[in-house]
VOPAGU-2260 file (C-alpha; in pm, 1 decimal, decimal comma):
REM VOPAGU-2260
SITE   aa  ch    i         X         Y         Z
SITE  MET   A    0   14711,2   10286,0   14118,0
SITE  ASN   A    1   14885,4   10462,6   13870,2
SITE  ALA   A    2   14743,9   10761,7   13638,0
SITE  ILE   A    3   14819,1   10862,5   13310,6
SITE  TYR   A    4   14679,8   11213,7   13181,1
SITE  ALA   A    5   14644,6   11327,6   12819,4
SITE  ARG   A    6   14506,6   11660,7   12675,0
SITE  GLN   A    7   14487,0   11793,6   12357,3
SITE  SER   A    8   14305,0   12144,9   12251,8
SITE  VAL   A    9   14273,1   12103,4   11886,2
SITE  ASP   A   10   14407,1   11852,4   11594,0
SITE  LYS   A   11   14716,5   12004,6   11475,9
SITE  LYS   A   12   14957,1   11846,4   11236,9
SITE  ASP   A   13   15252,1   11910,6   11477,3
SITE  SER   A   14   15068,7   11800,1   11792,1
SITE  LEU   A   15   15036,7   11454,4   11941,4
SITE  SER   A   16   14736,5   11308,4   11958,1
SITE  ILE   A   17   14581,8   11172,9   12303,9
SITE  GLU   A   18   14608,5   10817,4   12181,8
SITE  GLY   A   19   14990,3   10882,7   12074,4
SITE  GLN   A   20   15035,1   11051,2   12430,3
SITE  ILE   A   21   14924,3   10777,0   12635,9
SITE  ASP   A   22   15109,0   10504,2   12429,3
SITE  LEU   A   23   15422,9   10699,0   12515,6
SITE  CYS   A   24   15324,4   10714,1   12904,3
SITE  GLN   A   25   15234,5   10337,2   12927,7
SITE  LYS   A   26   15574,5   10250,1   12849,3
SITE  TYR   A   27   15667,3   10393,6   13168,4
SITE  ALA   A   28   15374,3   10351,1   13372,5
SITE  GLY   A   29   15282,9    9997,4   13250,0
SITE  GLU   A   30   14938,7    9846,5   13131,9
SITE  GLU   A   31   14768,4    9880,8   13480,9
SITE  VAL   A   32   14697,5   10206,7   13492,0
SITE  HIS   A   33   14393,8   10464,7   13511,1
SITE  VAL   A   34   14350,9   10679,3   13191,9
SITE  PHE   A   35   14244,9   11028,4   13197,1
SITE  ARG   A   36   14148,2   11229,8   12888,7
SITE  ASP   A   37   14057,4   11572,7   12807,9
SITE  LYS   A   38   14003,9   11663,4   12460,5
SITE  GLY   A   39   13937,9   11991,9   12296,4
SITE  TYR   A   40   14056,5   12173,5   12649,8
SITE  SER   A   41   14307,4   12455,4   12700,6
SITE  GLY   A   42   14579,4   12410,5   12929,8
SITE  LYS   A   43   14564,8   12756,7   13056,6
SITE  ASN   A   44   14308,8   12683,7   13335,2
SITE  THR   A   45   14230,6   12346,6   13548,0
SITE  LYS   A   46   13828,0   12358,6   13477,1
SITE  ARG   A   47   13887,4   12045,6   13219,5
SITE  PRO   A   48   13658,9   11714,1   13329,3
SITE  ALA   A   49   13892,9   11458,9   13320,7
SITE  PHE   A   50   14173,6   11665,9   13510,7
SITE  MET   A   51   13926,3   11741,8   13761,5
SITE  GLU   A   52   13819,0   11382,8   13823,1
SITE  LEU   A   53   14171,4   11280,9   13865,1
SITE  MET   A   54   14250,4   11548,4   14118,1
SITE  GLU   A   55   13914,7   11381,7   14298,4
SITE  SER   A   56   14074,3   11055,9   14286,4
SITE  VAL   A   57   14416,0   11199,0   14428,7
SITE  LYS   A   58   14221,8   11320,6   14733,9
SITE  LYS   A   59   14050,6   10994,3   14774,0
SITE  GLY   A   60   14404,4   10831,9   14796,2
SITE  GLU   A   61   14343,3   10595,8   14461,4
SITE  ILE   A   62   14642,0   10738,9   14264,7
SITE  GLN   A   63   15002,9   10689,1   14381,5
SITE  LYS   A   64   15170,4   10839,5   14044,8
SITE  ILE   A   65   15088,6   11043,2   13732,9
SITE  TYR   A   66   15237,8   11007,1   13407,8
SITE  VAL   A   67   15210,9   11272,4   13124,8
SITE  TYR   A   68   15370,2   11293,2   12810,1
SITE  ARG   A   69   15466,0   11670,7   12846,1
SITE  LEU   A   70   15422,5   11906,3   13164,6
SITE  ASP   A   71   15228,7   12137,7   12980,8
SITE  ARG   A   72   14989,6   11874,3   12899,5
SITE  PHE   A   73   14892,1   11897,2   13258,9
SITE  SER   A   74   14914,2   12292,4   13316,9
SITE  ARG   A   75   15055,4   12586,5   13167,5
SITE  SER   A   76   14998,7   12808,8   13468,1
SITE  ILE   A   77   15288,5   12863,0   13688,1
SITE  ALA   A   78   15006,4   12958,5   13992,4
SITE  ASP   A   79   14778,2   12675,0   13904,4
SITE  PHE   A   80   15085,2   12402,3   13891,2
SITE  SER   A   81   15223,1   12535,4   14229,3
SITE  LYS   A   82   14876,0   12468,9   14391,5
SITE  LEU   A   83   14856,1   12137,2   14239,6
SITE  TRP   A   84   15189,9   12032,2   14341,4
SITE  GLU   A   85   15094,4   12122,7   14680,7
SITE  ILE   A   86   14814,4   11875,0   14645,1
SITE  LEU   A   87   15025,4   11630,5   14516,9
SITE  GLN   A   88   15308,9   11622,5   14795,2
SITE  GLN   A   89   14987,0   11622,5   15082,9
SITE  TYR   A   90   14876,2   11309,8   14942,8
SITE  GLY   A   91   15209,2   11134,2   14882,6
SITE  VAL   A   92   15143,2   11150,3   14475,7
SITE  GLU   A   93   15450,6   11126,0   14224,5
SITE  PHE   A   94   15489,0   11332,9   13873,2
SITE  GLN   A   95   15668,2   11234,3   13587,3
SITE  SER   A   96   15682,4   11373,6   13243,2
SITE  VAL   A   97   15782,9   11081,4   13009,9
SITE  THR   A   98   15960,0   11317,8   12720,9
SITE  GLU   A   99   16121,5   11559,4   12949,0
SITE  GLN   A  100   16300,5   11276,3   13148,9
SITE  PHE   A  101   16212,3   11393,4   13523,7
SITE  ASP   A  102   15994,6   11295,1   13783,9
SITE  THR   A  103   15925,2   11462,2   14120,6
SITE  SER   A  104   16106,3   11183,5   14348,4
SITE  SER   A  105   16415,0   11362,6   14312,0
SITE  PRO   A  106   16542,7   11695,5   14396,5
SITE  MET   A  107   16691,6   11731,9   14054,5
SITE  GLY   A  108   16337,9   11630,0   13927,4
SITE  ARG   A  109   16175,2   11883,2   14131,5
SITE  ALA   A  110   16418,1   12153,4   14005,2
SITE  MET   A  111   16356,1   12069,5   13650,3
SITE  LEU   A  112   16012,5   12056,0   13672,7
SITE  ASN   A  113   16008,7   12429,8   13802,4
SITE  ILE   A  114   16267,0   12546,8   13521,6
SITE  VAL   A  115   16001,2   12396,5   13269,0
SITE  LEU   A  116   15704,4   12509,9   13398,2
SITE  VAL   A  117   15858,0   12848,2   13390,6
SITE  PHE   A  118   15914,7   12836,6   13027,5
SITE  ALA   A  119   15560,2   12688,2   12934,9
SITE  GLN   A  120   15448,2   13019,2   13094,6
SITE  LEU   A  121   15637,2   13233,9   12870,3
SITE  GLU   A  122   15585,7   13060,7   12585,2
SITE  ARG   A  123   15205,0   13075,3   12640,8
SITE  GLU   A  124   15245,8   13466,8   12753,3
SITE  THR   A  125   15452,5   13519,0   12409,0
SITE  ILE   A  126   15174,4   13382,7   12207,6
SITE  ALA   A  127   14870,1   13565,6   12394,1
SITE  GLU   A  128   15114,0   13885,4   12299,7
SITE  ARG   A  129   15152,2   13801,2   11951,0
SITE  VAL   A  130   14777,9   13745,7   11911,3
SITE  LYS   A  131   14730,1   14096,1   12059,3
SITE  ASP   A  132   14998,3   14241,0   11841,2
SITE  ASN   A  133   14836,0   14107,8   11558,8
SITE  TYR   A  134   14480,0   14228,6   11656,5
SITE  VAL   A  135   14587,9   14597,5   11654,4
SITE  HIS   A  136   14816,2   14537,8   11349,2
SITE  ARG   A  137   14495,8   14454,1   11149,0
SITE  PHE   A  138   14273,3   14737,9   11300,4
SITE  ARG   A  139   14547,4   14979,3   11189,6
SITE  LEU   A  140   14521,2   14848,8   10889,5
SITE  GLY   A  141   14141,9   14881,2   10867,9
SITE  ALA   A  142   14077,9   14523,3   10814,5
SITE  TRP   A  143   13824,2   14363,2   11062,0
SITE  PRO   A  144   14038,8   14272,3   11364,8
SITE  GLY   A  145   13886,7   13954,2   11447,1
SITE  GLY   A  146   13579,7   13801,1   11660,4
SITE  PRO   A  147   13207,7   13776,2   11514,3
SITE  ALA   A  148   13061,6   14038,7   11253,1
SITE  PRO   A  149   12860,5   14282,9   11446,9
SITE  TYR   A  150   12489,9   14331,4   11395,4
SITE  GLY   A  151   12378,5   14442,8   11030,0
SITE  PHE   A  152   12728,9   14290,1   10880,6
SITE  ASP   A  153   12846,8   13953,8   10765,1
SITE  LEU   A  154   13222,0   13848,5   10766,8
SITE  THR   A  155   13406,6   13854,9   10410,6
SITE  LYS   A  156   13750,4   13868,1   10243,7
SITE  ILE   A  157   13861,9   14159,8   10027,0
SITE  MET   A  158   14176,5   14194,5    9833,6
SITE  ALA   A  159   14418,9   14474,1    9988,5
SITE  ASP   A  160   14796,4   14522,1    9899,4
SITE  GLY   A  161   14787,0   14220,1    9695,1
SITE  ARG   A  162   14645,8   14001,7    9959,7
SITE  GLN   A  163   14318,7   13884,9   10121,1
SITE  VAL   A  164   14214,9   14049,8   10465,5
SITE  SER   A  165   13891,2   14006,9   10677,6
SITE  SER   A  166   13635,8   14287,5   10617,9
SITE  LEU   A  167   13267,1   14372,1   10670,0
SITE  ALA   A  168   12974,7   14344,6   10437,2
SITE  ALA   A  169   12606,4   14494,4   10505,7
SITE  ASN   A  170   12355,3   14205,4   10492,8
SITE  GLU   A  171   11988,2   14244,1   10545,4
SITE  GLN   A  172   11985,8   14343,3   10902,2
SITE  ALA   A  173   12146,0   14669,7   10773,1
SITE  LYS   A  174   11794,1   14816,9   10701,0
SITE  VAL   A  175   11698,5   14770,9   11074,4
SITE  VAL   A  176   12014,3   14954,8   11164,7
SITE  GLN   A  177   11921,4   15233,9   10908,1
SITE  ALA   A  178   11570,1   15241,7   11025,9
SITE  VAL   A  179   11702,6   15254,0   11426,6
SITE  PHE   A  180   11879,0   15540,6   11346,5
SITE  GLU   A  181   11580,8   15725,5   11148,7
SITE  GLU   A  182   11380,1   15678,4   11426,5
SITE  TYR   A  183   11607,8   15770,4   11699,0
SITE  ALA   A  184   11685,3   16077,0   11533,1
SITE  LYS   A  185   11330,3   16213,6   11593,1
SITE  PRO   A  186   11274,7   16433,4   11898,3
SITE  ASP   A  187   11013,2   16262,3   12064,9
SITE  THR   A  188   11170,9   15886,5   12018,6
SITE  SER   A  189   11329,2   15686,6   12320,1
SITE  LEU   A  190   11520,3   15403,3   12297,9
SITE  ARG   A  191   11238,9   15181,0   12527,1
SITE  GLY   A  192   10995,0   15294,5   12237,9
SITE  ILE   A  193   11204,7   15168,5   11949,8
SITE  ALA   A  194   11267,9   14820,0   12150,9
SITE  ARG   A  195   10910,7   14785,3   12173,6
SITE  THR   A  196   10848,6   14854,8   11797,3
SITE  LEU   A  197   11110,8   14631,7   11719,8
SITE  LYS   A  198   10956,1   14319,9   11953,7
SITE  GLU   A  199   10599,8   14375,5   11814,9
SITE  LYS   A  200   10740,4   14317,1   11442,7
SITE  GLY   A  201   10904,6   14036,4   11551,6
SITE  ILE   A  202   11216,6   14137,1   11475,7
SITE  HIS   A  203   11528,9   13968,0   11677,3
SITE  GLY   A  204   11773,3   14126,2   11879,4
SITE  PRO   A  205   12176,0   14044,2   11827,6
SITE  LYS   A  206   12228,7   13795,5   12078,1
SITE  ARG   A  207   11873,9   13728,7   12200,9
SITE  GLU   A  208   11531,9   13765,3   12093,0
SITE  VAL   A  209   11432,2   14092,1   12280,7
SITE  TRP   A  210   11590,4   14408,8   12242,4
SITE  ASP   A  211   11667,2   14651,3   12496,0
SITE  ASN   A  212   11836,3   14973,5   12577,5
SITE  VAL   A  213   12191,3   14848,0   12601,2
SITE  THR   A  214   12183,2   14691,8   12296,5
SITE  LEU   A  215   12044,0   15002,5   12085,6
SITE  SER   A  216   12275,5   15257,1   12252,2
SITE  ARG   A  217   12575,5   15001,4   12152,2
SITE  ILE   A  218   12471,6   15005,0   11791,9
SITE  LEU   A  219   12391,1   15379,3   11774,5
SITE  HIS   A  220   12696,6   15481,5   11945,2
SITE  SER   A  221   12911,4   15224,8   11717,7
SITE  PRO   A  222   13127,1   15419,6   11406,6
SITE  LEU   A  223   13113,3   15078,1   11215,4
SITE  TYR   A  224   12774,1   15198,1   11064,0
SITE  VAL   A  225   12850,5   15558,7   10990,2
SITE  LYS   A  226   13005,9   15682,1   10630,2
SITE  ALA   A  227   13308,7   15850,7   10782,9
SITE  ASP   A  228   13384,9   16227,1   10632,9
SITE  GLU   A  229   13561,8   16514,0   10781,6
SITE  ASP   A  230   13298,2   16611,0   11021,9
SITE  ILE   A  231   13360,3   16256,4   11203,5
SITE  TYR   A  232   13681,9   16311,9   11190,5
SITE  TRP   A  233   13638,8   16640,3   11401,0
SITE  TYR   A  234   13406,8   16457,1   11635,1
SITE  TYR   A  235   13646,5   16214,6   11727,0
SITE  PHE   A  236   13953,9   16437,5   11728,2
SITE  ALA   A  237   13736,0   16647,4   12001,4
SITE  GLY   A  238   13675,7   16360,3   12189,8
SITE  GLY   A  239   14067,3   16293,5   12209,8
SITE  LEU   A  240   14098,8   15988,4   12007,8
SITE  GLN   A  241   14428,1   15893,4   11885,3
SITE  MET   A  242   14353,7   15889,3   11506,6
SITE  GLN   A  243   14559,4   15671,9   11292,6
SITE  GLN   A  244   14480,9   15861,0   10987,7
SITE  ASP   A  245   14506,0   16212,6   10860,9
SITE  ILE   A  246   14152,8   16384,8   10730,6
SITE  GLU   A  247   14176,7   16323,7   10411,8
SITE  SER   A  248   14158,5   15934,5   10472,6
SITE  PHE   A  249   13774,4   16018,2   10573,5
SITE  ASP   A  250   13626,9   15984,7   10213,8
SITE  GLY   A  251   13248,9   15983,1   10329,9
SITE  VAL   A  252   13232,0   15610,1   10207,9
SITE  HIS   A  253   13402,0   15429,4   10437,3
SITE  ALA   A  254   13328,9   15374,1   10801,0
SITE  CYS   A  255   13527,4   15372,9   11124,9
SITE  ASN   A  256   13649,8   15128,1   11367,9
SITE  ILE   A  257   13773,9   15210,2   11741,6
SITE  ILE   A  258   13949,9   14984,5   11992,9
SITE  GLY   A  259   14115,4   15039,3   12312,2
SITE  ARG   A  260   14066,8   15009,6   12698,4
SITE  ARG   A  261   13886,5   15323,8   12864,3
SITE  ALA   A  262   13968,6   15425,4   13233,2
SITE  ARG   A  263   13747,9   15221,0   13491,7
SITE  GLY   A  264   13463,5   15429,8   13626,3
SITE  ARG   A  265   13475,7   15656,8   13293,7
SITE  ASN   A  266   13146,8   15693,3   13029,0
SITE  LYS   A  267   13219,3   15438,2   12789,5
SITE  TYR   A  268   13132,7   15697,0   12528,4
SITE  ASN   A  269   13163,1   16039,1   12660,1
SITE  SER   A  270   13526,7   15942,7   12746,9
SITE  MET   A  271   13752,2   15871,7   12428,2
SITE  GLU   A  272   14096,0   15923,0   12592,6
SITE  GLY   A  273   14323,7   15618,3   12549,4
SITE  GLN   A  274   14132,4   15463,0   12240,7
SITE  MET   A  275   14221,2   15452,1   11881,5
SITE  LEU   A  276   14044,5   15517,9   11612,2
SITE  THR   A  277   14075,9   15384,3   11240,3
SITE  VAL   A  278   13921,4   15396,7   10906,5
SITE  ALA   A  279   13775,9   15071,7   10805,1
SITE  ASN   A  280   13805,3   14905,5   10472,3
SITE  HIS   A  281   13433,9   14848,7   10461,2
SITE  GLU   A  282   13142,9   15091,3   10374,6
SITE  GLY   A  283   12935,2   15260,6   10595,2
SITE  PHE   A  284   12559,3   15306,2   10517,9
SITE  ILE   A  285   12455,5   15559,3   10785,8
SITE  ASP   A  286   12503,5   15957,9   10623,6
SITE  SER   A  287   12755,8   16130,7   10911,9
SITE  ASP   A  288   12466,2   16381,7   10954,4
SITE  LEU   A  289   12172,4   16157,1   11073,4
SITE  TRP   A  290   12486,0   15979,9   11266,3
SITE  ILE   A  291   12637,9   16289,2   11462,8
SITE  ARG   A  292   12253,9   16397,3   11541,8
SITE  VAL   A  293   12210,3   16064,3   11702,4
SITE  GLN   A  294   12502,7   16112,1   11915,3
SITE  ASN   A  295   12409,0   16494,7   12018,5
SITE  LYS   A  296   12075,4   16305,0   12123,9
SITE  LEU   A  297   12265,9   16031,1   12291,2
SITE  ASN   A  298   12485,1   16237,9   12457,6
SITE  LYS   A  299   12183,3   16457,9   12608,1
SITE  ASN   A  300   11998,2   16159,8   12727,4
SITE  PRO   A  301   11663,0   16301,7   12605,9
SITE  GLN   A  302   11562,3   15929,6   12548,9
SITE  ILE   A  303   11434,7   15900,0   12906,0
SITE  ALA   A  304   11096,2   16045,8   12821,6
SITE  ARG   A  305   10938,7   15907,5   13192,2
SITE  ALA   A  306   10935,1   16270,8   13382,7
SITE  ASN   A  307   10931,2   16060,1   13721,3
SITE  ALA   A  308   11201,5   15831,0   13594,2
SITE  GLY   A  309   11412,4   15801,5   13941,8
SITE  LYS   A  310   11135,2   16047,4   14105,0
SITE  TYR   A  311   11038,7   15799,3   14371,4
SITE  SER   A  312   11322,0   15674,4   14527,0
SITE  TRP   A  313   11728,9   15713,3   14567,2
SITE  LEU   A  314   11749,0   15340,3   14507,1
SITE  THR   A  315   11642,5   15360,2   14117,6
SITE  GLY   A  316   11903,7   15203,1   13937,1
SITE  LEU   A  317   12041,0   15008,2   14166,1
SITE  MET   A  318   11738,9   14740,2   14201,8
SITE  LYS   A  319   11727,7   14447,5   13979,8
SITE  CYS   A  320   11519,8   14147,2   13925,8
SITE  GLU   A  321   11722,0   13834,8   14069,5
SITE  LYS   A  322   11539,3   13612,9   13807,5
SITE  CYS   A  323   11573,1   13772,6   13455,1
SITE  GLY   A  324   11852,3   14087,6   13538,1
SITE  TYR   A  325   11655,9   14368,6   13435,1
SITE  ALA   A  326   11570,3   14659,3   13663,6
SITE  ILE   A  327   11326,7   14689,1   13869,9
SITE  LYS   A  328   11077,6   14984,7   13802,5
SITE  ILE   A  329   10836,2   15179,6   14041,6
SITE  ASN   A  330   10461,9   15245,4   13971,6
SITE  TYR   A  331   10313,2   15510,6   14202,8
SITE  ILE   A  332    9920,1   15455,3   14228,9
SITE  LYS   A  333    9824,5   15778,0   14386,5
SITE  ALA   A  334    9490,3   15702,9   14451,0
SITE  GLU   A  335    9645,8   15441,8   14704,8
SITE  ASP   A  336    9933,4   15603,0   14780,1
SITE  LYS   A  337   10124,8   15298,9   14698,4
SITE  HIS   A  338   10452,7   15230,7   14544,0
SITE  ASN   A  339   10468,2   14905,6   14338,5
SITE  LEU   A  340   10781,8   14746,1   14260,5
SITE  ILE   A  341   10760,4   14562,1   13885,7
SITE  CYS   A  342   11014,8   14377,2   13717,5
SITE  SER   A  343   11085,8   14545,4   13360,9
SITE  GLY   A  344   11159,2   14208,4   13175,4
SITE  ARG   A  345   10835,7   14108,4   13277,2
SITE  SER   A  346   10652,5   14454,7   13185,1
SITE  ASN   A  347   10818,5   14570,0   12907,5
SITE  PHE   A  348   10966,6   14220,7   12742,6
SITE  ALA   A  349   10732,7   13953,5   12871,7
SITE  ILE   A  350   11029,6   13695,7   12953,0
SITE  CYS   A  351   11021,9   13703,4   13329,1
SITE  ASP   A  352   10737,6   13608,2   13591,4
SITE  THR   A  353   10851,4   13758,0   13900,8
SITE  THR   A  354   10640,1   13920,7   14106,7
SITE  VAL   A  355   10831,7   14156,2   14360,9
SITE  GLN   A  356   10646,7   14215,4   14684,7
SITE  VAL   A  357   10907,1   14381,0   14887,5
SITE  ASP   A  358   10780,7   14720,2   15025,7
SITE  LEU   A  359   10997,7   15026,0   14892,8
SITE  ARG   A  360   10968,5   15240,8   15171,6
SITE  GLU   A  361   11118,6   14944,6   15454,8
SITE  LEU   A  362   11369,3   14841,4   15211,6
SITE  GLU   A  363   11475,1   15246,6   15190,0
SITE  ASN   A  364   11498,1   15257,9   15574,7
SITE  TYR   A  365   11694,8   14920,6   15616,6
SITE  VAL   A  366   11944,4   15086,3   15353,4
SITE  ALA   A  367   11986,1   15407,0   15518,2
SITE  ASP   A  368   12028,6   15222,2   15860,0
SITE  ARG   A  369   12322,7   15017,4   15696,8
SITE  ILE   A  370   12497,1   15327,9   15535,4
SITE  ALA   A  371   12474,1   15521,7   15806,8
SITE  LYS   A  372   12641,7   15278,7   16012,4
SITE  MET   A  373   12909,3   15258,1   15754,1
SITE  LEU   A  374   12946,9   15589,8   15737,7
SITE  GLU   A  375   12966,7   15663,3   16138,5
SITE  GLU   A  376   13278,8   15420,5   16099,7
SITE  THR   A  377   13433,7   15572,2   15818,2
SITE  PRO   A  378   13674,0   15891,9   15880,5
SITE  SER   A  379   13535,1   16201,3   15770,1
SITE  GLU   A  380   13785,8   16273,1   15540,5
SITE  ALA   A  381   13706,4   15981,6   15292,4
SITE  ASN   A  382   13391,9   16153,1   15246,9
SITE  LEU   A  383   13525,9   16482,0   15112,7
SITE  PRO   A  384   13595,3   16547,7   14747,0
SITE  ASP   A  385   13956,9   16464,5   14618,3
SITE  THR   A  386   14118,5   16782,1   14558,7
SITE  LYS   A  387   14393,4   16627,3   14329,3
SITE  GLU   A  388   14146,1   16453,8   14112,2
SITE  ARG   A  389   13912,6   16792,2   14074,0
SITE  ALA   A  390   14254,2   16949,7   13977,1
SITE  SER   A  391   14326,8   16673,6   13733,2
SITE  GLN   A  392   13958,9   16678,6   13590,7
SITE  ILE   A  393   14028,4   17083,8   13520,4
SITE  LEU   A  394   14334,9   17020,0   13384,8
SITE  GLU   A  395   14203,3   16743,5   13136,3
SITE  ILE   A  396   13914,6   16978,8   13053,2
SITE  GLU   A  397   14200,9   17278,6   12945,4
SITE  GLN   A  398   14377,8   17021,3   12751,3
SITE  LYS   A  399   14076,2   16948,1   12546,1
SITE  ILE   A  400   13988,0   17287,8   12467,6
SITE  ASN   A  401   14332,7   17377,8   12351,4
SITE  ARG   A  402   14340,3   17092,6   12099,9
SITE  LEU   A  403   13988,7   17222,9   11971,9
SITE  VAL   A  404   14122,2   17596,2   11945,7
SITE  ASP   A  405   14403,3   17471,8   11772,4
SITE  VAL   A  406   14177,8   17276,6   11480,0
SITE  LEU   A  407   13948,2   17556,3   11452,3
SITE  ALA   A  408   14127,5   17722,8   11149,8
SITE  GLU   A  409   14147,1   17397,7   10939,7
SITE  SER   A  410   13767,9   17332,3   10998,9
SITE  SER   A  411   13491,2   17331,5   10784,1
SITE  GLU   A  412   13196,5   17548,8   10856,6
SITE  VAL   A  413   12997,2   17231,9   10962,4
SITE  SER   A  414   13250,5   17154,7   11184,9
SITE  VAL   A  415   13318,6   17509,0   11332,8
SITE  SER   A  416   12974,0   17550,8   11456,8
SITE  TYR   A  417   13015,9   17171,1   11592,4
SITE  ILE   A  418   13388,1   17282,2   11767,0
SITE  ASN   A  419   13255,5   17590,0   11949,5
SITE  LYS   A  420   12950,0   17429,9   12084,4
SITE  LYS   A  421   13186,3   17190,9   12235,6
SITE  ILE   A  422   13436,6   17430,3   12332,0
SITE  ASP   A  423   13145,3   17639,0   12516,5
SITE  VAL   A  424   13050,0   17293,3   12692,0
SITE  LEU   A  425   13365,6   17229,1   12795,5
SITE  HIS   A  426   13424,9   17581,9   12956,9
SITE  LYS   A  427   13069,6   17548,6   13168,4
SITE  GLU   A  428   13244,6   17246,8   13295,1
SITE  ARG   A  429   13555,7   17350,1   13386,9
SITE  GLN   A  430   13385,3   17665,1   13564,5
SITE  LYS   A  431   13133,7   17405,9   13759,7
SITE  LEU   A  432   13467,4   17211,2   13887,8
SITE  ILE   A  433   13630,5   17496,5   13989,7
SITE  LYS   A  434   13322,6   17637,3   14191,3
SITE  GLN   A  435   13298,3   17308,2   14376,6
SITE  SER   A  436   13668,0   17338,7   14457,5
SITE  GLU   A  437   13577,2   17702,0   14624,8
SITE  ASN   A  438   13266,5   17560,2   14823,3
SITE  LYS   A  439   13427,0   17273,2   14958,9
SITE  PRO   A  440   13297,9   17162,8   15273,7
SITE  PRO   A  441   13525,9   17211,4   15640,7
SITE  LYS   A  442   13715,8   16879,4   15678,2
SITE  THR   A  443   13549,0   16886,2   16037,8
SITE  GLU   A  444   13224,4   16788,6   15926,0
SITE  GLN   A  445   13069,8   16400,8   15952,1
SITE  LEU   A  446   12846,8   16302,6   15707,3
SITE  ASP   A  447   12500,1   16226,6   15795,0
SITE  PHE   A  448   12327,5   16040,5   15549,9
SITE  TYR   A  449   11968,9   16090,9   15714,8
SITE  SER   A  450   12015,3   16492,8   15673,0
SITE  LEU   A  451   12099,3   16437,2   15274,9
SITE  ASP   A  452   11873,0   16531,7   15006,6
SITE  PHE   A  453   11748,7   16323,4   14767,6
SITE  GLU   A  454   12003,9   16362,5   14478,9
SITE  GLU   A  455   12277,3   16337,6   14759,4
SITE  LYS   A  456   12147,3   15990,1   14884,1
SITE  LYS   A  457   12132,0   15855,7   14546,4
SITE  LEU   A  458   12508,6   15913,9   14492,8
SITE  VAL   A  459   12618,1   15808,4   14816,5
SITE  ALA   A  460   12405,8   15487,1   14762,7
SITE  ALA   A  461   12584,9   15434,5   14419,8
SITE  GLN   A  462   12900,1   15448,6   14597,1
SITE  PHE   A  463   12850,4   15203,4   14884,2
SITE  ILE   A  464   12600,3   14932,5   14659,0
SITE  ASP   A  465   12681,0   14777,3   14358,2
SITE  LYS   A  466   12271,8   14636,0   14330,7
SITE  ILE   A  467   11986,4   14526,8   14491,8
SITE  LEU   A  468   11848,6   14185,0   14378,5
SITE  LEU   A  469   11476,6   14124,4   14429,0
SITE  SER   A  470   11261,6   13847,8   14376,3
SITE  ASP   A  471   10906,2   13780,2   14534,5
SITE  GLU   A  472   10960,0   13861,3   14903,9
SITE  ASN   A  473   11340,7   13839,4   14900,2
SITE  VAL   A  474   11597,9   14090,4   14877,9
SITE  ASN   A  475   11960,4   14031,0   14822,0
SITE  ILE   A  476   12181,1   14359,2   14869,7
SITE  VAL   A  477   12540,5   14335,1   14698,2
SITE  TRP   A  478   12763,6   14595,5   14851,7
SITE  ARG   A  479   13085,3   14728,2   14694,3
SITE  ILE   A  480   13273,9   14705,6   15022,4
């Protein structure tokens, strides 16, 4: 049996409908055909219901030839089509594009197929690059570059330079954001405590009902809420951001926005190199002094109020609930000298019913044995600090210090105080790295996991393990290697 495949991602005036595609194909395939339709699906990948059904029919030997209106209806990816073409050849299935007038039954048709597919891929990559360029252009103009509105805002349109552009307008949720900033700025307040308070008040989070530390931290770090003045300018300048405007644009009324990728493995908020900051066209509603106090507290992480957090096991931070994904915490019962593992999704948010019945010490012993065996099979040089990487880190810190020294003469009294503190912190980091280089262990020493202290075991475990999923009596270790 012959088959017709038709696909349309969205209805457009200049796009042929699925019905139109089928009508054209039937002129070549005849009436006795099996029609496969995918409406509302992109051609960038093969995860389309009708398409997958078609390929199953091919593998069952039910299809002799496939007709499409145009090649890019079938696939836009060279890599995907090359794999699909191998499958079609394996099962002896011919392929014909009716508008491009070629089919795979001839050498010329196969050559034309590859040429057209190259241009289809080029068109897709060009469109993606154009979308990215438009996104960055809107960002640099201060407009909202795209996507859903952040928590506390609604999407709106404003007039700028005689045309409408996207912007943000504060909504009722802004009062919640204001309260979160004010509460977190208090000395003894933690993210965990704020999350619990919001839950008790019945205030839903941005994407789900409950709040967590990650969601709150993301909001508190965001410059989308701050009334950006010169202190905000110096704060980000000191961090190494690419500033899209000079200091005069920071008027204490409008907020800021940041885009750009960060180096993998670096802290998202403490390492700003490679990111860009612009003054946005919407107004902020958090005063700059409050916002900076919150950043300083976040950078010191005083929200970890539990003195015993991470104290009972070097696996703390790696253990997660397999059912809800929240962290597994350790509850030590001194009278029984027992460590109970508890899902924080269950204890903090009441959204999980998992009861972890894994013995912590048995789990530690098992993991330690596995890591020790892997270290025995690893050359000793691989366990040593990377001298080149440390030298690069020292150079990066020196560049930051030089940048800050250059701007001191132009700074306000408030900014001078902040920048001097930042320079002092950087100097201490630099000295620490230099001292580590001087005290580097000999290359001949093999790393023995069992002889490491508590903190060293935590560091090594984090290098080998992505996460440990726990549920009831089950343990699933996801290794990084």
